[in-house]
VEXDREN-2710 file (C-alpha; in Angstrom, 1 decimal):
% VEXDREN-2710
k/r/px/py/pz
1/MET/-25.7/76.5/-16.5
2/GLY/-26.0/80.1/-17.8
3/THR/-26.5/79.1/-21.5
4/ASP/-29.7/80.1/-23.3
5/SER/-32.2/77.3/-23.5
6/SER/-32.5/77.9/-27.3
7/ASP/-28.9/76.8/-27.7
8/THR/-29.4/73.7/-25.7
9/PRO/-31.4/70.7/-27.1
10/ARG/-34.3/69.8/-24.9
11/PRO/-34.1/66.6/-22.9
12/ARG/-36.1/63.7/-24.4
13/VAL/-38.3/61.8/-21.9
14/LEU/-39.9/58.5/-22.7
15/CYS/-43.3/58.2/-21.0
16/VAL/-44.4/54.5/-20.6
17/SER/-48.1/54.0/-19.8
18/SER/-51.0/51.9/-21.2
19/ASP/-53.6/54.4/-19.9
20/ARG/-54.5/57.1/-22.4
21/SER/-55.7/59.6/-19.8
22/THR/-52.5/59.2/-17.8
23/ARG/-50.3/59.8/-20.9
24/ALA/-52.3/62.9/-21.7
25/ALA/-52.1/64.2/-18.2
26/LEU/-48.3/63.6/-18.1
27/THR/-47.9/65.2/-21.5
28/ARG/-49.8/68.3/-20.5
29/SER/-47.8/68.6/-17.3
30/PHE/-44.5/68.3/-19.2
31/GLY/-45.7/71.2/-21.4
32/GLU/-44.6/73.5/-18.5
33/VAL/-41.1/72.0/-18.5
34/GLU/-38.6/72.3/-21.3
35/VAL/-38.6/68.6/-22.3
36/ASN/-39.7/66.6/-25.3
37/VAL/-42.1/63.6/-24.5
38/ALA/-42.1/60.3/-26.3
39/ILE/-44.9/57.8/-25.7
40/ALA/-44.7/53.9/-25.2
41/GLN/-47.7/51.8/-24.2
42/SER/-45.8/48.8/-22.8
43/SER/-42.4/47.7/-21.5
44/SER/-41.5/45.9/-24.7
45/ASN/-42.5/49.0/-26.8
46/ALA/-40.4/51.1/-24.4
47/VAL/-37.3/48.9/-24.9
48/ASP/-37.8/49.1/-28.7
49/ARG/-37.9/52.9/-28.6
50/LEU/-34.8/53.0/-26.3
51/GLU/-33.0/50.9/-28.9
52/HIS/-33.8/53.2/-31.8
53/GLU/-34.2/56.7/-30.4
54/PRO/-32.1/59.0/-28.2
55/ILE/-33.8/59.0/-24.8
56/ASP/-32.5/61.1/-21.9
57/ALA/-34.9/59.8/-19.2
58/VAL/-37.7/57.3/-18.7
59/LEU/-40.9/57.9/-16.8
60/VAL/-43.0/54.7/-16.1
61/ASP/-46.6/54.6/-15.0
62/ALA/-46.4/51.7/-12.4
63/ASN/-50.2/51.4/-12.2
64/THR/-50.7/50.4/-15.9
65/VAL/-47.4/48.9/-17.0
66/ALA/-46.6/45.2/-16.4
67/ASN/-43.2/44.1/-15.3
68/VAL/-41.9/47.5/-14.1
69/PRO/-38.8/45.8/-12.3
70/GLY/-37.9/44.1/-15.6
71/LEU/-38.0/47.4/-17.5
72/LEU/-36.0/49.2/-14.9
73/GLU/-33.4/46.5/-14.9
74/ALA/-33.2/46.6/-18.7
75/VAL/-32.7/50.4/-18.7
76/GLU/-30.0/50.0/-16.0
77/ASN/-28.1/47.2/-17.8
78/ARG/-28.4/48.2/-21.4
79/TRP/-28.5/52.0/-21.2
80/PRO/-26.5/52.8/-18.1
81/GLY/-26.7/56.5/-17.0
82/THR/-30.2/56.9/-18.3
83/PRO/-32.3/57.8/-15.3
84/ALA/-35.7/56.3/-14.9
85/PHE/-38.7/57.7/-13.0
86/VAL/-41.7/55.7/-11.7
87/HIS/-45.1/57.4/-11.5
88/TRP/-47.2/56.0/-8.5
89/GLU/-50.9/56.4/-8.1
90/ASP/-52.0/60.1/-8.4
91/ASP/-48.7/61.7/-7.7
92/THR/-48.3/63.2/-11.2
93/GLU/-47.6/66.7/-9.9
94/GLY/-44.9/65.5/-7.6
95/THR/-43.2/63.5/-10.3
96/VAL/-43.3/66.4/-12.8
97/SER/-42.1/68.9/-10.1
98/LEU/-39.2/66.5/-9.4
99/LEU/-38.4/66.2/-13.1
100/ALA/-38.7/70.0/-13.6
101/GLU/-36.3/70.7/-10.6
102/VAL/-33.7/68.3/-11.9
103/VAL/-34.0/69.5/-15.5
104/SER/-33.6/73.1/-14.4
105/ARG/-30.5/72.2/-12.5
106/THR/-29.0/70.3/-15.4
107/ARG/-30.4/72.3/-18.4
108/PRO/-27.0/72.8/-20.1
109/THR/-26.3/69.1/-20.4
110/ARG/-28.1/65.8/-20.6
111/LEU/-30.0/64.5/-17.6
112/ASP/-26.9/63.3/-15.7
113/THR/-26.1/61.5/-12.5
114/VAL/-27.9/64.1/-10.3
115/LEU/-31.1/63.1/-11.8
116/ALA/-30.2/59.5/-11.9
117/ASP/-29.4/59.3/-8.2
118/THR/-32.5/61.2/-7.2
119/VAL/-34.8/59.1/-9.2
120/ALA/-33.0/55.9/-8.3
121/GLU/-33.6/56.5/-4.6
122/ARG/-37.3/57.1/-5.3
123/ILE/-37.6/54.0/-7.5
124/GLU/-35.8/51.9/-4.8
125/SER/-38.1/53.2/-2.1
126/GLU/-41.4/52.7/-4.1
127/PHE/-40.5/49.3/-5.4
128/SER/-39.3/48.1/-2.0
129/SER/-42.7/49.3/-0.7
130/THR/-44.5/47.0/-3.1
131/LEU/-42.3/44.0/-2.2
132/ASP/-42.8/44.9/1.5
133/GLN/-46.5/44.5/0.8
134/LEU/-45.9/41.0/-0.6
135/VAL/-43.7/40.0/2.3
136/GLY/-46.1/41.4/4.8
137/THR/-49.1/39.6/3.2
138/ILE/-47.3/36.3/3.3
139/LYS/-46.3/36.8/6.9
140/ARG/-49.8/37.7/8.0
141/ARG/-51.3/34.7/6.3
142/LEU/-48.7/32.3/7.7
143/VAL/-49.8/33.1/11.2
144/ASP/-52.9/31.0/10.7
145/ALA/-51.1/28.1/9.0
146/ARG/-51.4/24.8/10.9
147/SER/-49.9/22.4/8.4
148/ALA/-47.5/22.1/5.6
149/SER/-50.4/22.2/3.1
150/ASP/-51.6/25.5/4.6
151/ILE/-48.2/27.0/4.2
152/GLU/-47.9/25.7/0.6
153/ARG/-51.3/27.2/-0.4
154/THR/-50.6/30.5/1.3
155/VAL/-47.2/31.0/-0.4
156/ARG/-48.3/29.8/-3.9
157/GLU/-51.5/31.9/-3.9
158/SER/-49.8/35.0/-2.5
159/PHE/-47.1/35.0/-5.2
160/LEU/-49.7/34.7/-7.9
161/GLU/-51.5/37.8/-6.6
162/TYR/-48.5/40.0/-7.3
163/GLU/-47.6/41.0/-10.9
164/GLY/-44.3/39.8/-12.1
165/PHE/-44.4/36.4/-10.5
166/VAL/-45.7/33.4/-12.6
167/PHE/-45.6/30.5/-10.2
168/ALA/-44.2/29.2/-6.9
169/TRP/-44.1/25.9/-5.1
170/LEU/-42.6/24.2/-2.0
171/GLY/-40.9/20.8/-1.9
172/GLU/-39.7/18.5/0.9
173/TYR/-36.5/16.6/0.8
174/ASP/-36.7/12.8/1.1
175/PRO/-33.2/11.6/2.1
176/GLY/-34.1/8.0/1.6
177/GLU/-35.1/8.4/-2.0
178/ARG/-32.8/11.4/-2.5
179/GLU/-35.5/13.5/-4.2
180/ILE/-37.5/16.6/-3.7
181/VAL/-41.2/15.9/-3.3
182/PRO/-43.5/18.9/-4.1
183/TRP/-46.2/19.8/-1.6
184/ILE/-49.4/20.4/-3.6
185/THR/-52.5/21.0/-1.6
186/ASN/-54.9/20.8/-4.5
187/PRO/-53.5/19.4/-7.7
188/ALA/-56.6/20.4/-9.6
189/ALA/-55.9/24.1/-8.8
190/VAL/-52.4/23.9/-10.3
191/ASP/-52.0/23.7/-14.1
192/TRP/-48.3/23.1/-13.9
193/PRO/-47.1/19.4/-14.2
194/MET/-46.4/19.0/-10.5
195/GLN/-47.4/15.3/-10.2
196/ARG/-43.8/14.2/-10.1
197/THR/-40.7/14.3/-7.9
198/PHE/-37.3/15.8/-8.6
199/GLY/-34.4/13.4/-8.1
200/ILE/-31.1/14.9/-7.1
201/GLY/-29.0/11.7/-6.8
202/ASP/-28.4/10.9/-10.4
203/GLY/-26.8/14.2/-11.6
204/GLY/-30.1/15.8/-12.4
205/GLN/-31.5/19.0/-10.9
206/PRO/-28.1/20.6/-10.1
207/LEU/-29.8/23.8/-9.0
208/LEU/-31.9/22.1/-6.4
209/LYS/-29.0/20.0/-5.2
210/ARG/-26.7/23.0/-4.9
211/VAL/-29.2/24.9/-2.8
212/LEU/-30.0/21.9/-0.6
213/HIS/-26.4/21.1/0.2
214/SER/-25.1/24.6/0.5
215/GLY/-28.0/26.1/2.3
216/GLN/-27.7/29.2/0.2
217/SER/-30.3/30.6/-2.2
218/GLN/-29.6/30.6/-5.9
219/VAL/-31.0/32.7/-8.8
220/VAL/-31.0/31.9/-12.5
221/ARG/-31.6/35.4/-14.0
222/GLN/-32.0/34.2/-17.6
223/ILE/-33.8/30.9/-18.0
224/GLU/-33.4/30.8/-21.8
225/GLY/-30.5/28.5/-22.5
226/ASN/-30.6/27.1/-18.9
227/GLU/-33.8/25.1/-19.1
228/SER/-32.0/21.9/-18.0
229/VAL/-30.6/23.5/-14.9
230/VAL/-33.8/24.6/-13.3
231/PRO/-36.8/22.4/-12.4
232/LEU/-39.5/22.4/-15.0
233/GLY/-37.3/24.6/-17.2
234/GLU/-39.0/23.9/-20.6
235/GLU/-42.4/24.4/-19.1
236/ALA/-41.4/27.6/-17.4
237/ARG/-39.9/29.1/-20.6
238/SER/-43.0/28.3/-22.5
239/ARG/-45.0/30.2/-19.9
240/GLY/-43.0/33.4/-20.3
241/VAL/-40.7/32.8/-17.2
242/ARG/-37.5/34.8/-17.5
243/SER/-35.8/33.9/-14.2
244/VAL/-36.0/31.4/-11.3
245/ALA/-35.0/31.6/-7.6
246/VAL/-34.6/28.7/-5.3
247/GLU/-34.6/29.4/-1.6
248/PRO/-33.6/26.9/1.2
249/LEU/-36.2/26.3/3.9
250/ALA/-34.3/25.5/7.0
251/VAL/-33.8/26.6/10.6
252/GLU/-30.3/25.9/11.9
253/ASP/-29.6/22.2/11.3
254/ASP/-33.3/21.3/10.5
255/ARG/-33.9/21.2/6.8
256/TYR/-37.5/21.3/5.7
257/GLY/-37.2/21.7/2.0
258/LEU/-37.1/24.3/-0.8
259/LEU/-39.1/27.3/-2.1
260/VAL/-39.0/27.7/-5.9
261/VAL/-40.2/31.0/-7.4
262/TYR/-40.7/31.7/-11.2
263/ALA/-40.6/35.4/-12.4
264/ALA/-41.6/37.0/-15.7
265/THR/-38.6/39.3/-15.5
266/PRO/-35.0/39.1/-14.4
267/LEU/-35.1/39.1/-10.6
268/SER/-33.4/42.2/-9.1
269/ALA/-31.3/42.4/-6.0
270/VAL/-34.3/44.0/-4.1
271/GLU/-36.5/41.1/-5.1
272/HIS/-33.9/38.5/-4.2
273/ARG/-33.7/40.1/-0.7
274/ALA/-37.5/39.9/-0.4
275/LEU/-37.5/36.3/-1.4
276/ASP/-34.8/35.6/1.3
277/GLU/-37.1/37.2/3.9
278/ILE/-40.1/35.2/2.7
279/ALA/-38.1/31.9/2.8
280/GLU/-37.0/32.7/6.4
281/SER/-40.6/33.3/7.5
282/VAL/-41.8/30.1/5.8
283/SER/-38.9/28.2/7.5
284/TYR/-39.9/29.4/10.9
285/THR/-43.5/28.7/10.3
286/LEU/-42.6/25.1/9.2
287/GLU/-40.5/24.8/12.4
288/THR/-43.5/25.9/14.4
289/VAL/-45.8/23.4/12.6
290/ALA/-43.2/20.7/13.2
291/ILE/-42.9/21.5/16.9
292/ARG/-46.7/21.6/17.2
293/GLY/-46.8/18.2/15.5
294/GLN/-44.1/16.8/17.8
295/LEU/-46.0/18.2/20.9
296/ALA/-49.2/16.7/19.6
297/GLN/-47.5/13.4/19.0
298/GLN/-45.9/13.5/22.4
299/GLU/-49.3/14.3/24.0
300/ARG/-50.9/11.4/22.1
301/ILE/-48.1/9.0/23.2
302/ARG/-48.4/10.3/26.8
303/ARG/-52.2/9.8/26.8
304/ARG/-51.8/6.4/25.2
305/TYR/-49.4/5.3/28.0
306/GLU/-51.7/6.9/30.6
307/ARG/-54.7/5.0/29.2
308/LEU/-52.7/1.8/29.3
309/VAL/-51.6/2.5/32.8
310/GLU/-55.1/3.4/34.0
311/THR/-56.8/0.4/32.4
312/ALA/-54.3/-2.2/33.7
313/GLY/-55.5/-4.5/36.4
314/ASP/-52.1/-4.6/38.1
315/GLY/-50.5/-1.6/39.6
316/MET/-48.5/0.5/37.1
317/TYR/-46.3/3.5/37.2
318/ILE/-44.1/5.5/34.8
319/VAL/-40.9/7.1/36.0
320/ASP/-38.7/9.6/34.2
321/GLU/-35.0/9.1/33.6
322/ASP/-34.3/10.7/37.0
323/GLY/-36.4/8.1/38.8
324/HIS/-39.4/10.3/39.7
325/LEU/-43.0/9.1/39.3
326/THR/-44.8/10.8/36.6
327/THR/-47.9/8.6/36.2
328/VAL/-49.6/6.0/38.5
329/ASN/-52.9/4.1/38.1
330/ASP/-55.7/3.6/40.5
331/ALA/-54.6/0.0/41.2
332/LEU/-51.2/1.2/42.5
333/VAL/-52.8/4.0/44.5
334/GLU/-55.1/1.5/46.1
335/MET/-52.2/-0.9/46.9
336/THR/-50.1/1.8/48.5
337/GLY/-52.8/3.7/50.4
338/HIS/-51.2/7.0/49.2
339/SER/-53.2/9.6/47.3
340/ARG/-52.3/10.2/43.6
341/GLU/-51.1/13.7/44.5
342/GLY/-48.9/12.3/47.2
343/ILE/-47.1/10.0/44.8
344/LEU/-46.7/12.0/41.6
345/GLY/-43.3/13.8/41.4
346/GLU/-41.9/11.7/44.2
347/PRO/-38.9/9.4/43.8
348/LEU/-39.6/5.7/43.2
349/SER/-38.0/4.9/46.6
350/LEU/-41.2/6.3/48.3
351/LEU/-42.9/3.1/47.2
352/PHE/-40.1/0.5/47.1
353/GLY/-37.5/1.9/49.4
354/GLU/-33.9/2.5/48.5
355/ASP/-33.3/-1.2/47.8
356/GLY/-36.2/-1.4/45.4
357/TYR/-35.2/1.8/43.7
358/GLU/-31.6/0.6/43.2
359/ARG/-32.9/-2.7/41.8
360/GLU/-35.1/-0.9/39.3
361/ARG/-32.3/1.4/38.3
362/GLU/-29.8/-1.5/37.9
363/THR/-32.4/-3.4/35.9
364/SER/-33.0/-0.4/33.6
365/GLU/-29.2/0.0/33.0
366/ARG/-28.9/-3.7/32.1
367/LEU/-31.7/-3.3/29.6
368/LEU/-30.0/-0.3/28.0
369/GLU/-26.9/-2.4/27.5
370/SER/-28.7/-5.4/26.1
371/GLU/-31.1/-6.1/23.3
372/SER/-33.9/-6.9/25.7
373/THR/-36.6/-4.3/26.4
374/THR/-38.2/-5.8/29.5
375/ALA/-37.1/-7.5/32.7
376/THR/-38.7/-8.8/35.9
377/PHE/-37.5/-8.7/39.5
378/GLU/-39.0/-9.1/42.9
379/THR/-39.2/-6.3/45.5
380/VAL/-41.3/-5.1/48.4
381/LEU/-43.9/-2.4/48.1
382/GLU/-44.1/-0.2/51.2
383/THR/-47.6/1.1/51.9
384/LYS/-48.4/4.4/53.6
385/ALA/-49.5/2.4/56.7
386/GLY/-46.0/0.9/56.9
387/GLU/-47.0/-2.6/55.7
388/GLU/-44.8/-4.5/53.3
389/ILE/-46.3/-6.3/50.2
390/PRO/-44.1/-8.7/48.3
391/CYS/-44.4/-7.8/44.6
392/GLU/-43.1/-8.8/41.2
393/THR/-42.2/-5.8/39.1
394/GLN/-41.8/-6.0/35.3
395/VAL/-39.9/-3.1/33.9
396/VAL/-40.1/-1.9/30.3
397/LEU/-37.8/0.8/28.9
398/VAL/-39.5/3.6/27.0
399/GLU/-37.6/5.8/24.5
400/GLU/-40.5/7.9/23.2
401/PRO/-40.5/11.7/22.8
402/ALA/-43.2/12.1/25.4
403/VAL/-42.0/9.3/27.8
404/HIS/-38.3/8.9/28.4
405/GLY/-37.7/6.5/31.3
406/SER/-39.4/3.2/32.2
407/VAL/-42.8/1.7/32.8
408/GLY/-43.3/-0.7/35.8
409/VAL/-46.0/-3.3/36.2
410/VAL/-46.4/-4.2/39.9
411/ARG/-48.2/-7.4/40.9
412/ASP/-49.0/-8.4/44.4
413/ILE/-47.5/-11.9/44.9
414/THR/-48.4/-12.3/48.6
415/GLU/-50.7/-15.3/47.7
416/ARG/-48.1/-16.7/45.4
417/LYS/-45.4/-16.4/48.1
418/ARG/-47.7/-18.1/50.5
419/ARG/-48.3/-21.0/48.1
420/GLU/-44.6/-21.2/47.3
421/ARG/-43.8/-21.3/51.0
422/LYS/-46.4/-24.0/51.6
423/LEU/-45.1/-26.0/48.7
424/ARG/-41.6/-25.6/49.9
425/GLU/-42.6/-26.7/53.4
426/GLN/-44.5/-29.7/51.9
427/ASN/-41.4/-30.6/49.9
428/GLU/-39.3/-30.3/53.0
429/ARG/-41.7/-32.4/54.9
430/LEU/-41.9/-35.1/52.2
431/GLU/-38.1/-35.2/51.8
432/ALA/-37.7/-35.5/55.6
433/PHE/-40.5/-38.1/56.2
434/ALA/-38.3/-41.1/55.5
435/GLN/-35.7/-39.8/58.0
436/ILE/-38.4/-38.8/60.5
437/VAL/-39.8/-42.2/60.5
438/SER/-36.4/-43.8/60.9
439/HIS/-35.5/-41.3/63.7
440/ASP/-38.8/-41.5/65.7
441/LEU/-39.2/-45.2/65.3
442/ARG/-35.6/-45.9/66.5
443/ASN/-36.4/-45.4/70.2
444/PRO/-39.6/-47.6/70.6
445/LEU/-38.0/-50.2/68.3
446/GLY/-34.9/-50.2/70.5
447/VAL/-37.0/-50.5/73.6
448/SER/-39.0/-53.4/72.2
449/GLN/-35.8/-55.2/71.0
450/GLY/-34.3/-54.8/74.5
451/TYR/-37.4/-56.5/76.1
452/LEU/-37.3/-59.2/73.5
453/ASP/-33.6/-59.9/74.4
454/LEU/-34.6/-60.0/78.0
455/LEU/-37.4/-62.4/77.2
456/GLU/-35.0/-64.6/75.4
457/GLU/-32.6/-64.6/78.3
458/THR/-35.1/-65.1/81.1
459/GLU/-37.7/-67.0/79.1
460/SER/-40.2/-65.0/81.1
461/TYR/-43.3/-63.5/79.4
462/GLU/-43.8/-60.7/81.8
463/HIS/-42.0/-58.3/79.4
464/LEU/-44.3/-59.0/76.5
465/GLU/-46.5/-56.2/77.5
466/ASN/-43.6/-53.7/77.2
467/VAL/-42.9/-55.1/73.7
468/ARG/-46.5/-54.6/72.8
469/GLU/-46.5/-51.0/74.0
470/GLY/-43.4/-50.3/72.0
471/LEU/-44.9/-51.7/68.8
472/GLU/-48.1/-49.8/69.5
473/ARG/-46.1/-46.6/69.8
474/MET/-44.4/-47.3/66.5
475/GLU/-47.8/-47.9/64.9
476/ALA/-49.0/-44.5/66.3
477/ILE/-45.9/-42.8/64.9
478/ILE/-46.4/-44.3/61.5
479/GLY/-50.1/-43.3/61.6
480/ASP/-49.2/-39.7/62.5
481/VAL/-46.7/-39.5/59.7
482/LEU/-49.1/-40.9/57.1
483/THR/-51.8/-38.5/58.3
484/VAL/-49.5/-35.5/57.8
485/ALA/-48.2/-36.8/54.4
486/ARG/-51.8/-37.2/53.1
487/GLU/-53.6/-34.3/54.8
488/GLY/-50.8/-31.9/55.8
489/GLU/-52.2/-31.6/59.4
490/TRP/-50.5/-32.3/62.7
491/ALA/-53.5/-31.5/64.8
492/SER/-56.8/-33.1/63.5
493/ASN/-58.2/-34.7/66.7
494/LEU/-58.3/-32.0/69.3
495/GLU/-59.3/-32.7/72.9
496/GLN/-58.7/-31.5/76.4
497/VAL/-55.4/-32.9/77.5
498/ALA/-53.7/-32.6/81.0
499/LEU/-50.1/-31.5/80.3
500/ALA/-48.6/-33.3/83.2
501/GLU/-50.2/-36.6/82.2
502/VAL/-49.0/-36.4/78.6
503/VAL/-45.5/-35.3/79.8
504/ARG/-45.2/-38.5/82.0
505/GLU/-46.4/-40.7/79.1
506/ALA/-43.8/-39.2/76.7
507/TRP/-41.1/-39.6/79.4
508/ASP/-41.9/-43.3/79.7
509/ASN/-41.6/-43.7/75.9
510/VAL/-38.0/-42.4/75.9
511/SER/-34.8/-44.0/77.4
512/THR/-34.3/-41.6/80.3
513/GLU/-31.9/-43.4/82.6
514/ALA/-29.4/-40.5/82.4
515/ALA/-31.9/-37.8/83.2
516/ASP/-34.4/-36.6/85.7
517/LEU/-37.9/-35.1/85.1
518/GLU/-39.5/-32.3/87.1
519/ILE/-43.1/-31.2/86.4
520/ASP/-44.5/-27.9/87.6
521/SER/-47.8/-27.5/85.9
522/THR/-51.5/-28.3/86.2
523/LEU/-52.1/-26.8/82.8
524/THR/-54.8/-28.3/80.6
525/LEU/-54.4/-27.9/76.8
526/THR/-56.6/-28.3/73.8
527/ALA/-54.4/-30.5/71.6
528/ASP/-54.1/-33.6/69.5
529/ARG/-52.7/-36.0/72.0
530/SER/-50.6/-38.2/69.7
531/PRO/-48.6/-35.4/68.0
532/LEU/-48.2/-33.7/71.4
533/LEU/-46.6/-36.9/72.7
534/ARG/-44.2/-36.8/69.8
535/LEU/-43.3/-33.2/70.4
536/LEU/-42.4/-33.9/74.0
537/GLU/-40.6/-37.1/73.2
538/ASN/-38.4/-35.3/70.6
539/LEU/-37.6/-32.5/73.1
540/PHE/-36.7/-35.1/75.8
541/ARG/-34.6/-37.1/73.4
542/ASN/-32.9/-34.1/72.0
543/ALA/-32.0/-32.8/75.5
544/ILE/-30.7/-36.3/76.6
545/GLU/-28.7/-36.9/73.4
546/HIS/-27.3/-33.4/72.9
547/GLY/-27.5/-31.6/76.3
548/GLN/-24.9/-33.5/78.4
549/LEU/-22.0/-31.5/79.7
550/ASP/-18.7/-32.8/78.3
551/HIS/-16.7/-31.4/81.2
552/ARG/-19.1/-33.0/83.8
553/PRO/-19.8/-36.5/82.6
554/GLU/-21.1/-37.5/86.1
555/HIS/-23.8/-34.8/85.8
556/THR/-27.4/-36.0/85.7
557/LEU/-29.5/-34.0/83.3
558/THR/-32.6/-32.4/84.7
559/ILE/-35.5/-31.6/82.4
560/ARG/-38.3/-29.3/83.8
561/VAL/-41.8/-28.8/82.3
562/GLY/-44.1/-26.1/83.5
563/ALA/-46.5/-23.3/82.6
564/LEU/-45.2/-20.0/81.3
565/GLU/-44.5/-17.5/84.1
566/ASP/-44.9/-14.2/82.3
567/GLY/-48.7/-14.1/82.0
568/ARG/-48.8/-15.7/78.6
569/GLU/-50.8/-18.9/78.1
570/GLY/-48.5/-21.8/77.2
571/PHE/-45.8/-24.0/78.6
572/TYR/-42.0/-24.5/78.5
573/VAL/-39.6/-27.4/78.4
574/ALA/-36.1/-26.5/79.8
575/ASP/-33.0/-28.4/80.8
576/ASP/-29.7/-27.7/82.6
577/GLY/-27.5/-29.1/79.9
578/CYS/-25.0/-27.4/77.5
579/GLY/-27.8/-25.6/75.6
580/ILE/-28.0/-24.6/71.9
581/PRO/-25.3/-22.3/70.4
582/THR/-26.6/-18.8/69.9
583/GLU/-25.8/-18.8/66.1
584/LEU/-28.0/-21.9/65.6
585/ARG/-31.1/-20.7/67.5
586/GLN/-32.6/-18.8/64.6
587/ASP/-32.6/-21.7/62.2
588/VAL/-32.6/-24.6/64.6
589/PHE/-36.2/-25.7/63.6
590/ASP/-35.4/-25.9/59.9
591/SER/-35.1/-29.4/58.4
592/SER/-32.0/-28.4/56.5
593/VAL/-30.3/-27.5/59.7
594/SER/-31.7/-30.5/61.6
595/THR/-30.5/-33.0/59.0
596/GLY/-27.0/-31.4/58.8
597/SER/-23.9/-32.2/60.6
598/SER/-24.7/-30.1/63.7
599/GLY/-25.9/-33.2/65.5
600/ILE/-29.2/-31.7/66.5
601/GLY/-31.3/-34.2/64.5
602/LEU/-34.7/-34.0/62.9
603/GLY/-36.6/-33.9/66.2
604/LEU/-36.7/-30.1/66.5
605/TRP/-38.1/-29.8/63.0
606/VAL/-41.0/-32.1/64.1
607/VAL/-41.4/-30.0/67.3
608/ARG/-41.9/-26.9/65.1
609/GLU/-44.3/-28.7/62.8
610/VAL/-46.5/-30.0/65.6
611/ALA/-46.5/-26.6/67.4
612/GLU/-47.5/-24.7/64.2
613/GLY/-50.1/-27.4/63.4
614/HIS/-51.7/-26.5/66.8
615/GLY/-51.4/-22.8/66.2
616/TRP/-48.7/-22.3/68.8
617/THR/-45.6/-20.1/68.6
618/VAL/-42.4/-21.8/69.5
619/SER/-39.1/-20.2/70.4
620/VAL/-35.8/-21.2/71.9
621/ASP/-33.4/-19.4/74.3
622/GLU/-31.3/-20.1/77.3
623/SER/-32.7/-21.6/80.5
624/SER/-32.1/-20.2/83.9
625/ALA/-29.7/-23.1/84.5
626/GLY/-27.7/-22.4/81.3
627/GLY/-29.3/-25.1/79.2
628/ALA/-31.9/-24.9/76.5
629/ARG/-35.4/-23.6/77.0
630/PHE/-38.3/-24.1/74.5
631/SER/-41.3/-21.9/75.0
632/PHE/-44.7/-22.6/73.5
633/VAL/-47.2/-19.7/73.4
634/ILE/-50.8/-20.6/72.8
635/ASP/-52.0/-17.8/70.5
636/GLY/-55.5/-16.6/71.3
END
């Protein structure tokens, strides 16, 4: 430190610059400092001088020398302890001042670690600034990327703009084929042989495979001798590539592919960290693009389903997995009477009640457990006005990203139910006709046979008229049955009929020795006389056959016919017999009940058919005397 400078050899500084004026300026500046200056015009020339000459420090003009990081790393690895300076832009005076200060402090010795540490910090800062510019440029450009091809072009072109990088490409992993497929936006703009894929399932491409499986980046610092390890190794070496980095492109468990970067110099730790940051930004951008694509696909799917729903002729709805309505079409809105806003977001039970909702949910659960994707069930649609519409609903499960739940197609089957009911009634009628004929013909046939027996005993022809009347009644019954069988109508010849007159005629047609008749009516009806006769005959016969009191065998049954007393238009037929059990009254008019073992007979089925054929409403309850009372209301 106190030694005369003449006794101490001057430090020897190697100035690396390809610009003559810069070299001259630095040489002149160093004239004020006690150092010797050696000149090199390139990185390779600098390395050669370092190998053959004693150099105490290196000063690099970063603006004119290629591959500054490679030169700095070579100095660090091969001549450890030799400090290196980097001259940036027009900061010559600052660099010289720094050098002069360190030299003055270390004059008695070689430029030692004080100089090295000071310059290293500056080199690190300045070089990091350049890499920060690269990272920032790529990040800014990625903001506008809307597809994988945009990302590929941005990354590739950005790397080529910065000195030291030779090439970069991105690739996607195809798990089916077990290969990396490069993304190349414009093959004509790339003079590397990228029209190929890189298989990783046959032992090849170990570097790509290692990065893909480990999720960690890898760097091959020296490509020479490792051409088979890296992708396009021979091609890269022939183009002056010294090192290769492979970065995984992934966000958590989502793997998007790989980033491969080729450099003209051995990649430093600072550069490796910059590549990690770039790969992270690319990964998040790919995730954003993927999410945008998923959202767009979901929107397309949702719109497709909505179009299908809207254009369907039947009512349609979509419910989510929680059973809430997310989409309805105009047809369903019209069927229900609700507004669209009043339906959307509401539970399915709003339209189909709790029973309908449970049926839909159970149907969906069965579909999930089976291989089928659709099922059909019947339910009742409840309108806003409180009406009920019988419907058939076909449910289809949907497992799409945009639609997770089920789609229902609702068809109004009111007309079909009406046809089914009519067909069922016709079938019942046809099945019962043979029994009806036998049942209704039995009484006039029995009466006629009785008079024939009497004729045989008395040999008197005075009873032939009674036989003729019985046969005529049988012919009328057969005609009525044939008419109904062919035309399905019980009232085709309407006329004004006095109820009392028809009641007496029907009474005469039935064996009524064990019963009395009381008529309390002057009512005149618009009716088909013949079916009305049969209605009354069946009521009388049913009362006589099934209304007797077992505990009072001597009791004479009384049947009363009269007009309704409660202001309604119509008539009643009541008796004072044992009545009809309460549990049978609801179904007493059905042919299945009438032909069963209850003993009621088919007569009441005929009573209902004749009444409905006239447009009357018939009901049965208990008479004031404890027997059965049949009421017929003539609907206006």
